[in-house]
N, C-alpha and C positions, 0 to 999 in steps of 0.2 A: 313803171318799175315796181316789182313786188316787194313789199315790206312785211315783216313779221314782228309783232310787238307783244310781249308778255306783260301782265300786270297781276297784282294780287299777292305777291310775296310779303313776307314779314316775319315777325317774332311771335311765337306762340308757345304756350306751355305744353308739356307732354299730355296727351289725351285730348288736346284741342283740335280745332278744325281750321282749314283755310281753303279758299277757292282761288285757283289760278285761272286767268283768262288769257287767251291768245287771239289777237285780231290780225287777219291777213288783209292787207290793202293792195290794190293794184291788180288783183286777180280774184276770180271766184274760187271758192274752196270746194265746190260741189263735187269735183272730180278728183280731189286730192286725198291722199292718205295723210292723216294728221297724227302727230304723236307728241308725247312729252318725254323728254330725257332729263336726267339729272347727273350732276357731277359733284361729288363730295371732295373735300380737300385731300390731295394725295391719291385720289382714285381716278379710274377711267370713267368717261361718260357712259352712262348705261340707260337702256330703254326702260321707261316706267310703264307707259300705256300707249296703245295705238288704236286708232279707229279708221277704217277704210271707208271708201265712198259708199259701200253697201251696208255700212253700219256694223260690220264685223269688228269685234273688240278683242284686244289682247292685253293682259296685265302680267307684269313680272310677278313671280311668286311672293316677293316681299310685301307687295301692296294689295294683293287680292283680298277682297272683303273690306278693305279700308278706303280705297280710292275709287272714284268713278269718273270716267272720261265721257264727255258728251260733245256733240257738235250742233251748230246752228248754221246751216248753209246760207240761209237768207241773210244772216248777219255776218257771214264769213268769220265765225268765231269757233273756237274749241275750248272747252273748259275742263279743268281737273279739280274735282271736289275731293279734298283730302280730309279724312276723319281719323280719329284715334291716332293722331300723329305721335311718332316716337323720336327720341333724340337722333337715332340713326337715319331719319328722313332728312336731316339737315344737309342741304346741298344747294347749288345753283340749279334751278329748273329751266330747261330750254324747250321752246316750242319748235317743232320740226314739221315741215310740209314737203310733200313730194307730189308734183302735179302729174297729169296723165302722160307727159313727155319724159318723165323721169328726172326733171329738174328739181334740185333739192334747195330748200330755203330754211335758214335757221334764224331764230330770234337771238337777241343779245343776252337773254337770261334774266331771271328774277331770283333773288336770294330768299330761301326759306330756312329759318333757324328755329329749331325746337329745343326748348330748355327743359332740363330734367327737374 
């Protein structure tokens, strides 16, 4: 059974940094498209960053230049390095994986809170 688990959330002051990690167990990530989404209170879940099996990366405009997504297929992990955090980055961050068959997996989310 495939499980997706996020870690690394927490409370940080504006301008600070956090690194989120996502580990996929029960399946290899090498063929997966991996992504981070976030959902702020009262808002829809939105895509933050995505990296496919070929290493192609997408960032939403709000985080370009501040966030960096990376993957380690040997460890079945994908990370999100978040720098220059802003209060508007406060949200629950979710790891998302899609395998080569189109099956979608979500983690349970990790809270990121940025204080002003």
